[in-house]
C-alpha positions in Angstrom: -40.5 -35.1 26.5 -39.3 -37.2 23.7 -36.8 -40.0 24.6 -34.9 -42.5 22.5 -32.6 -44.9 24.3 -32.2 -46.6 27.7 -31.2 -45.4 31.1 -29.2 -48.2 32.7 -29.4 -47.0 36.3 -33.1 -45.8 36.3 -34.2 -48.3 39.0 -31.6 -46.9 41.4 -32.5 -43.3 40.5 -36.2 -44.1 40.9 -35.7 -45.4 44.4 -33.8 -42.3 45.4 -36.5 -40.1 43.9 -39.2 -42.0 45.8 -37.3 -41.5 49.0 -37.3 -37.7 48.2 -41.1 -37.8 47.8 -41.6 -38.2 44.1 -44.7 -40.3 43.1 -44.6 -42.4 39.9 -47.5 -43.4 37.7 -45.7 -46.5 36.4 -43.6 -49.2 37.9 -41.1 -49.7 35.1 -40.5 -46.5 33.0 -37.0 -45.0 32.6 -38.7 -42.1 30.7 -40.7 -41.2 33.8 -37.5 -41.2 35.9 -36.0 -38.6 33.5 -38.9 -36.2 34.1 -38.7 -36.5 37.9 -34.9 -36.1 37.8 -35.4 -32.9 35.8 -37.9 -31.7 38.4 -35.5 -32.4 41.2 -32.2 -31.4 39.8 -32.9 -29.1 36.8 -30.2 -29.1 34.1 -27.9 -31.1 36.4 -30.1 -34.2 36.1 -27.9 -35.3 33.2 -25.0 -35.9 35.6 -27.1 -38.6 37.3 -28.1 -40.8 34.3 -26.1 -43.6 32.8 -27.1 -45.0 29.5 -27.4 -44.4 25.8 -30.0 -41.8 25.0 -31.2 -38.8 23.0 -33.7 -36.6 24.9 -35.8 -33.6 23.9 -37.2 -32.0 27.0 -39.6 -29.0 26.9 -39.5 -26.9 30.1 -42.8 -25.1 30.0 -42.0 -22.9 33.1 -38.7 -21.8 31.6 -40.1 -21.8 28.1 -37.1 -23.6 26.7 -36.2 -26.9 24.9 -33.3 -29.0 25.9 -31.8 -31.4 23.4 -29.5 -33.9 25.1 -27.5 -36.8 23.9 -25.5 -39.4 25.8 -21.8 -38.8 26.7 -20.5 -41.4 24.2 -22.7 -40.3 21.3 -24.3 -43.7 20.9 -27.7 -42.1 20.3 -27.2 -39.1 17.9 -29.5 -36.1 17.8 -30.0 -33.8 14.8 -31.8 -30.5 14.4 -32.5 -27.8 11.9 -34.8 -24.8 11.4 -37.1 -24.6 8.5 -39.4 -21.6 7.9 -39.1 -20.6 11.5 -39.9 -24.1 12.9 -37.4 -26.2 14.8 -37.2 -29.8 13.7 -35.2 -32.5 15.4 -34.7 -36.3 15.4 -32.4 -39.0 16.4 -31.9 -39.9 12.8 -31.2 -37.5 9.9 -33.8 -39.3 7.8 -36.6 -38.0 10.1 -35.7 -34.5 9.1 -35.1 -35.3 5.5 -38.6 -36.8 5.3 -40.2 -33.4 6.0 -41.5 -31.9 2.8 -40.3 -28.3 3.7 -36.6 -29.3 4.3 -34.5 -28.6 1.2 -31.9 -31.2 0.8 -28.7 -29.4 -0.1 -25.2 -30.7 0.2 -22.9 -29.2 2.9 -19.7 -28.9 1.0 -17.7 -28.0 4.0 -18.7 -31.3 5.7 -18.0 -33.3 2.5 -14.5 -31.6 2.4 -13.9 -32.8 6.0 -15.1 -36.2 5.2 -12.8 -36.6 2.2 -9.7 -35.2 4.0 -10.3 -36.5 7.5 -12.7 -39.5 6.8 -14.9 -37.8 9.4 -17.5 -35.1 9.6 -16.9 -33.2 12.7 -19.9 -32.2 14.9 -22.0 -30.1 14.7 -21.7 -30.5 10.9 -23.6 -33.1 8.8 -23.5 -33.8 5.1 -26.6 -31.7 4.7 -26.7 -27.9 4.7 -28.3 -26.2 7.8 -28.8 -29.6 9.5 -26.7 -30.1 12.6 -25.9 -32.7 15.2 -26.0 -31.9 18.9 -22.3 -31.3 19.5 -20.4 -33.9 21.6 -18.1 -31.8 23.7 -15.3 -33.3 25.7 -14.9 -33.6 28.6 -18.6 -33.1 28.9 -20.8 -34.6 31.6 -23.5 -34.7 28.9 -23.8 -32.6 25.7 -26.9 -30.4 25.6 -28.4 -27.8 23.3 -30.8 -25.3 24.7 -33.3 -23.3 22.8 -35.3 -20.5 24.4 -38.8 -19.4 23.4 -39.3 -15.9 22.1 -35.8 -14.6 22.8 -35.9 -12.5 19.7 -32.6 -13.9 18.4 -31.9 -15.5 15.1 -31.5 -19.3 14.8 -28.4 -19.6 12.7 -25.5 -21.8 11.8 -23.5 -23.0 14.9 -20.4 -22.1 13.0 -21.7 -18.6 12.7 -22.2 -18.2 16.4 -18.6 -19.0 17.5 -18.5 -16.4 20.3 -21.6 -17.9 22.0 -20.5 -21.4 21.3 -17.0 -21.0 22.9 -18.6 -19.4 26.0 -21.1 -22.3 26.3 -18.5 -25.0 25.7 -16.9 -24.2 29.0 -20.3 -24.9 30.6 -20.6 -28.1 28.5 -23.5 -27.2 26.4 -24.2 -25.4 23.1 -26.9 -22.8 23.0 -28.4 -20.6 20.4 -31.2 -18.1 20.7 -34.6 -19.3 19.4 -36.4 -16.9 17.0 -39.7 -15.5 18.3 -41.5 -17.3 15.4 -40.9 -20.6 17.2 -43.2 -19.9 20.0 
């Protein structure tokens, strides 16, 4: 798991989890609470947490990666695929620093910025680099990637049918190419 942020109610959640039989290695970690919440509640754990966060959680049993950001979008989360490898970060500059990522302008995003003074999610100013979509009225936006599903990782704008289906469930999902695993 990779975690950036703060869970405001982690002490209360920790106490509940301890009452349910969970044992903790630390006495102060909101990160550890997230892992135990996922063990206890699965995908629904996001309904329990209150805070500002960007989370990447690998589920080795389900062989899938969840990218999750807070409801308000305080902590952004970005991702792309380069040469069959998924890259993500809570800042665009983390991805831009990778030597294999080709910095190209996303003219559609620039158009939106110049006309709306906003770049709508999941677009960013960079081509093939996306933000985890903030969907309203979402309990918490999530992007799920499955290992070895045989699908193609593509532009979210090019997977509209899948996206619309998933928005009703309050997450965005794309298939992960087999090369990722």
